[in-house]
C-alpha positions as CSV (number, residue, x, y, z in Angstrom):
1,M,64.7,95.9,128.9
2,I,64.9,99.2,130.6
3,N,66.6,99.4,133.8
4,S,65.0,100.2,137.4
5,R,66.6,103.9,137.4
6,S,63.8,106.4,137.6
7,M,62.8,108.5,134.8
8,D,59.7,110.5,135.0
9,M,57.8,110.5,131.4
10,Q,55.4,113.2,132.4
11,K,58.5,115.7,132.3
12,I,59.5,114.8,129.0
13,P,57.6,116.2,125.7
14,T,56.9,113.5,123.4
15,P,58.2,112.2,120.8
16,S,61.4,111.9,122.5
17,Y,64.5,109.9,122.3
18,V,66.3,109.0,125.6
19,I,69.6,107.6,126.0
20,D,70.5,105.7,128.9
21,E,74.3,106.7,130.1
22,G,74.5,104.1,132.4
23,K,73.5,101.6,129.9
24,L,75.8,102.6,127.4
25,E,78.5,102.7,129.5
26,D,77.9,99.0,130.6
27,N,78.3,98.2,126.9
28,C,81.2,99.9,126.3
29,K,82.9,98.2,129.6
30,I,82.0,94.8,127.9
31,L,83.8,95.9,124.7
32,H,86.9,97.3,126.1
33,E,87.5,94.2,128.3
34,V,86.8,92.0,125.1
35,A,89.6,94.1,123.0
36,G,91.9,93.8,126.0
37,K,92.0,89.7,126.2
38,A,91.7,89.4,122.3
39,G,94.1,92.0,121.3
40,C,92.0,93.4,119.3
41,K,90.9,97.0,118.4
42,I,87.2,98.0,118.7
43,L,85.4,101.3,116.8
44,L,82.2,102.7,117.3
45,A,80.3,102.0,114.0
46,Q,78.6,105.6,113.5
47,K,76.1,104.2,110.9
48,A,74.2,102.5,113.7
49,Y,74.5,105.3,116.7
50,S,75.9,108.8,116.5
51,A,74.7,110.9,119.4
52,F,77.8,112.5,119.5
53,A,77.2,114.1,123.0
54,T,78.2,110.6,124.1
55,Y,81.4,110.4,122.6
56,P,83.8,111.8,125.4
57,L,82.0,108.6,127.2
58,I,82.7,106.0,124.3
59,R,86.1,107.0,123.3
60,R,87.6,105.9,126.9
61,Y,86.7,102.9,126.1
62,L,87.0,102.3,122.7
63,S,89.7,103.3,119.9
64,G,88.0,105.4,117.6
65,A,85.1,105.4,115.0
66,T,84.4,104.1,111.5
67,A,82.7,105.9,109.1
68,S,80.3,105.2,105.9
69,G,81.0,108.4,104.1
70,L,82.6,111.7,104.4
71,Y,80.1,113.2,106.8
72,E,80.5,110.3,109.3
73,A,84.2,110.5,109.2
74,R,84.2,114.3,109.7
75,L,81.9,113.8,112.6
76,G,84.3,110.9,114.2
77,Q,87.7,113.0,113.4
78,E,85.8,116.1,115.2
79,E,84.1,114.4,117.9
80,M,85.6,110.8,118.8
81,K,89.2,111.9,118.3
82,G,90.8,108.6,117.9
83,E,91.2,106.4,115.3
84,N,89.7,107.0,112.0
85,H,88.2,104.6,109.4
86,V,86.2,105.0,106.5
87,F,84.7,102.5,104.0
88,S,82.4,103.4,101.1
89,P,81.2,101.6,98.1
90,A,82.7,104.1,95.7
91,Y,84.2,108.0,96.6
92,S,84.1,110.9,94.5
93,E,87.3,113.0,93.9
94,E,86.2,115.6,96.3
95,E,85.3,113.5,99.1
96,M,88.9,111.5,98.7
97,A,91.0,114.8,98.7
98,E,88.7,115.5,102.3
99,L,88.8,112.2,103.5
100,V,92.8,111.5,103.2
101,K,93.1,114.7,105.6
102,I,91.0,113.1,108.3
103,C,91.3,109.0,108.2
104,D,93.6,106.4,109.2
105,H,92.4,103.7,107.1
106,I,90.5,104.1,104.0
107,S,88.6,100.5,102.5
108,L,87.9,100.5,99.2
109,N,85.4,98.6,97.5
110,S,86.7,97.2,94.0
111,V,89.5,96.7,91.8
112,S,88.5,100.1,89.8
113,Q,88.1,102.3,93.2
114,L,91.6,100.8,94.2
115,N,93.0,101.8,91.0
116,M,91.8,105.4,90.7
117,R,92.3,106.1,94.5
118,R,95.4,103.9,95.3
119,Q,97.8,106.9,94.8
120,I,96.2,109.6,96.6
121,C,96.0,107.4,99.9
122,M,99.6,106.3,99.3
123,E,100.7,110.3,99.0
124,N,99.1,110.7,102.2
125,G,99.9,108.1,104.2
126,V,96.9,106.4,104.5
127,S,96.6,102.5,105.0
128,I,94.8,101.2,102.1
129,G,91.9,98.6,102.7
130,L,90.3,96.5,100.2
131,R,86.9,95.0,101.0
132,I,86.3,91.6,100.6
133,N,83.2,89.5,99.7
134,P,84.0,85.7,101.0
135,E,80.7,84.5,99.3
136,C,79.4,82.9,102.2
137,S,75.9,83.9,103.6
138,T,75.4,83.4,107.2
139,Q,71.9,85.5,107.9
140,E,68.8,85.4,106.9
141,H,67.7,89.0,105.9
142,G,68.9,89.7,102.3
143,I,68.7,93.2,102.6
144,Y,71.6,93.3,104.7
145,D,73.3,90.4,103.5
146,P,76.6,91.6,101.6
147,C,77.3,88.1,100.4
148,A,74.0,87.6,98.8
149,P,74.2,86.8,94.8
150,F,74.7,90.1,92.6
151,S,76.4,91.9,95.3
152,R,77.6,95.1,95.1
153,L,80.2,95.0,98.3
154,G,83.5,93.6,98.1
155,V,86.2,91.9,95.6
156,T,85.2,88.2,95.4
157,R,88.1,85.5,95.0
158,A,87.6,85.6,91.4
159,M,87.6,89.2,90.9
160,L,91.3,88.9,92.4
161,G,92.5,85.9,90.8
162,E,96.6,85.6,91.3
163,A,97.0,89.2,92.5
164,T,100.3,90.0,93.9
165,Y,102.3,92.5,95.8
166,D,103.6,93.9,92.7
167,D,100.4,94.2,90.5
168,L,96.6,95.0,91.3
169,L,97.3,94.4,95.4
170,F,100.5,97.3,95.3
171,G,100.0,99.7,98.5
172,V,97.2,97.9,99.9
173,E,97.8,97.2,103.7
174,G,94.5,95.8,105.3
175,L,91.9,93.4,104.0
176,H,87.9,94.7,105.2
177,I,85.2,92.0,105.6
178,H,81.9,92.3,107.1
179,T,79.0,89.8,106.5
180,L,77.2,89.9,109.7
181,C,74.3,91.6,111.0
182,E,73.1,90.9,114.8
183,Q,74.8,87.6,114.8
184,N,76.9,85.8,117.5
185,A,80.3,84.3,117.2
186,D,79.1,81.1,115.6
187,A,78.7,83.2,112.5
188,L,81.8,85.0,112.7
189,E,83.9,81.6,112.7
190,T,81.7,79.8,109.8
191,T,82.7,83.4,108.0
192,L,86.6,83.1,109.0
193,K,86.6,79.6,107.6
194,A,85.5,80.7,104.3
195,F,87.2,83.9,104.0
196,C,90.5,82.0,105.4
197,G,90.2,79.3,103.0
198,K,90.0,81.2,100.0
199,F,92.4,84.3,100.5
200,D,94.8,82.5,102.7
201,D,97.8,83.2,100.0
202,I,97.2,87.3,99.9
203,L,96.5,87.1,104.1
204,R,100.0,85.8,104.1
205,L,101.7,88.5,101.9
206,P,104.6,90.8,103.7
207,Q,102.5,93.9,103.2
208,I,99.2,92.9,104.8
209,K,98.9,94.7,108.4
210,W,95.3,94.7,109.3
211,L,92.3,92.9,108.8
212,N,88.8,94.7,109.7
213,L,86.2,92.0,110.7
214,G,83.5,94.8,110.3
215,G,80.3,95.0,112.1
216,G,77.3,92.8,113.1
217,H,78.7,91.4,116.0
218,H,76.2,91.2,118.8
219,I,78.8,91.2,121.3
220,T,77.2,92.9,124.3
221,R,74.0,90.8,124.1
222,E,73.6,88.7,126.9
223,D,73.8,85.2,125.0
224,Y,76.8,86.3,123.3
225,D,79.9,84.0,122.8
226,R,82.7,85.8,124.2
227,V,84.6,83.4,124.7
228,L,84.5,82.3,121.3
229,L,85.0,85.6,119.7
230,I,88.2,86.2,121.8
231,R,89.5,82.5,120.5
232,L,88.7,83.5,116.7
233,I,90.4,86.8,116.9
234,R,93.5,85.5,118.8
235,E,94.0,82.7,116.4
236,V,93.7,84.9,113.2
237,K,96.4,87.1,114.8
238,E,98.7,84.7,115.4
239,K,98.3,82.7,111.9
240,Y,98.4,86.1,109.9
241,N,100.6,88.3,112.1
242,V,97.6,91.0,111.9
243,E,96.2,93.9,113.6
244,V,92.3,92.9,114.1
245,Y,89.7,95.4,114.3
246,L,85.7,94.7,114.8
247,E,83.6,97.9,114.4
248,P,80.3,96.8,115.9
249,G,77.5,99.5,116.3
250,E,74.6,97.9,117.5
251,A,76.7,96.2,120.2
252,I,77.6,99.8,121.6
253,A,74.3,101.1,122.3
254,L,72.2,98.0,122.3
255,N,69.2,98.2,124.9
256,A,70.7,101.8,125.7
257,G,67.8,104.1,124.4
258,Y,64.4,104.5,124.8
259,L,61.3,106.4,122.4
260,V,58.9,108.3,124.5
261,T,55.3,108.7,122.4
262,T,51.9,109.3,123.8
263,V,48.5,108.1,122.9
264,M,46.7,110.7,121.2
265,D,43.7,108.5,119.8
266,I,42.2,105.3,119.8
267,V,40.4,104.1,117.0
268,H,38.5,100.8,117.0
269,N,38.2,98.7,113.8
270,G,38.1,94.9,114.3
271,M,40.6,95.7,117.1
272,P,41.5,98.9,119.3
273,I,44.3,100.8,116.9
274,L,46.3,103.6,119.0
275,I,47.6,106.5,117.2
276,L,50.7,108.1,118.6
277,D,53.0,110.7,118.2
278,A,55.7,108.6,117.3
279,S,56.1,106.9,114.1
280,A,57.7,104.0,112.4
281,A,58.2,105.0,109.1
282,C,60.1,108.6,110.5
283,H,61.5,107.7,114.1
284,M,62.2,103.9,114.1
285,P,62.7,102.8,110.2
286,D,64.2,99.8,110.5
287,V,60.4,98.4,112.4
288,I,59.3,98.8,108.6
289,E,62.9,97.9,107.1
290,M,64.1,94.8,108.8
291,P,61.3,94.1,109.5
292,Y,60.4,93.6,113.5
293,T,58.7,94.8,116.4
294,P,60.5,96.7,119.3
295,P,60.1,95.7,122.8
296,L,57.5,98.2,124.7
297,R,57.4,98.7,128.3
298,G,55.0,96.9,130.0
299,A,53.6,95.3,127.1
300,E,54.5,92.1,125.0
301,P,54.8,91.6,121.4
302,V,52.1,89.7,119.7
303,L,52.8,87.4,116.8
304,A,50.6,87.4,113.7
305,E,49.3,83.7,114.9
306,E,48.5,84.8,118.2
307,K,45.9,87.5,117.4
308,Q,42.9,85.3,118.7
309,S,45.0,84.9,121.9
310,T,43.6,86.1,125.5
311,G,44.2,89.6,126.6
312,I,43.9,93.4,125.6
313,V,45.8,92.9,122.5
314,C,45.7,96.8,120.7
315,R,47.9,97.8,117.3
316,L,50.3,100.7,117.8
317,A,50.3,103.1,115.0
318,S,51.5,106.4,113.9
319,R,49.4,109.7,112.7
320,T,51.2,109.8,109.5
321,C,49.3,108.9,106.1
322,L,50.9,106.1,105.7
323,A,48.7,103.2,105.9
324,G,51.2,100.6,106.8
325,D,52.9,102.9,109.4
326,I,52.4,100.6,112.0
327,I,54.8,99.5,114.8
328,G,53.0,96.1,115.9
329,D,50.8,94.5,117.5
330,Y,50.4,94.2,121.8
331,R,49.5,92.3,124.5
332,F,48.5,94.8,127.6
333,E,47.6,94.3,131.3
334,T,45.3,97.2,131.3
335,M,43.8,99.2,128.2
336,P,45.8,102.4,127.5
337,K,44.0,105.9,127.4
338,I,44.2,108.6,125.4
339,G,47.2,110.4,127.2
340,D,49.1,107.9,128.4
341,R,53.2,107.3,127.8
342,L,54.4,104.3,126.1
343,V,58.2,103.4,126.3
344,F,59.9,101.9,123.1
345,E,63.0,100.0,124.1
346,D,66.1,99.5,122.2
347,M,65.8,102.6,120.6
348,A,69.3,104.3,120.4
349,I,70.4,102.2,117.8
350,Y,69.5,102.6,114.0
351,S,66.8,105.3,115.2
352,M,68.2,108.8,115.1
353,V,70.7,108.2,112.7
354,K,67.8,106.9,110.2
355,N,64.5,109.3,111.2
356,N,63.3,111.5,108.9
357,T,60.4,114.4,108.7
358,F,57.9,112.8,105.9
359,N,54.4,114.4,106.3
360,G,56.1,117.2,108.3
361,M,56.6,115.1,111.4
362,P,58.4,116.5,114.0
363,L,61.8,115.2,114.7
364,P,62.2,113.7,118.6
365,S,63.9,115.7,121.1
366,I,66.9,113.9,122.5
367,Y,67.7,113.3,126.2
368,L,70.2,111.6,128.3
369,M,69.5,110.1,131.0
370,H,72.2,109.7,133.6
371,E,72.7,107.5,136.6
372,D,70.9,109.1,139.0
373,G,67.9,108.8,136.7
374,E,67.9,112.8,135.8
375,C,66.9,113.4,132.2
376,E,69.3,116.0,130.5
377,L,68.2,117.9,127.1
378,I,70.6,117.3,124.3
379,R,69.1,118.6,121.6
380,E,65.3,119.4,120.3
381,F,63.7,120.4,116.8
382,S,61.8,122.9,115.3
383,Y,60.1,123.8,112.3
384,E,63.5,125.2,111.4
385,D,64.8,121.9,111.0
386,F,62.0,120.5,108.5
387,K,62.1,123.5,106.3
388,G,65.9,123.7,105.9
389,R,65.9,120.4,104.4
390,L,63.9,121.0,101.5
391,S,64.8,124.2,99.9
């Protein structure tokens, strides 16, 4: 939830993202403590949060960054200035020529990618990782499940067969698994049991120096079992004598950002429908993709089966032409009015990194809220940012 520090909504043009510097640092302190107790390294997964104006703060607590491709890897190398890791299902020759100069670890997705990219990595002193699919699903969201049937992500045990250091695994120094999404440590425990059971012999090879347990660990969530996480990491380190990495994205910026929007109009069609200058499709795509209903300051989300419940229930939607550009239904204590400001919470993650200009919608400005509640403008966007993407 939003903290008690003052934030004058009337001074911020809408739509705007606001990053909560204090909450961001609180998250980083928790992660730093976990890393110390577990004896592991934690990296920022830039795919969830890439507001590099805050990287100087983050790098005081974390070991570096991880990327999903060349541009994120460049950003991590330029702005995070720590360890720099990358994973992608495939790399072009041109990308690899640059990645081997700026990355410490490069994880490869398949046997064919390993065969194609092994030599250039070894020639440049890059530590090679191989992504593993432990074939152990622990989540319900199929779109985010790397272990779903016919997954393209990672190598299964059957694909490796009786691989040894001298043949297929030559040059590989690490294994990378990423199977979780917004989950607790019990899901990691289940995954590690399956993974270690299937790949114990490979984990014990003397060449294997590190294990990357990927992201999806909701470490900074209030109910997260950090004691279990620390125990699991320490056990796997002791058993296999490997360096362990975690690369959370959400946990770093969880509840550390807001999206401020204005009610532009109210349409009455069976229920009040608020037309906002913020858009789910453009400014918070995970609302549609996941899907989920984001927290809203001063109101509570209404589930489908609760539509006939008491209170003032309004649908929040955008001004794009997409009929399904709906953020959700909310119950208010008083009826909102045209011109009111609304504040969506937990909007630092998977928002700025995914936003777009569909319909020519303006990109929200980005503000940083300091400990004293003052909001500093980091970046504002214009028509030229929209036009420059098109031709």
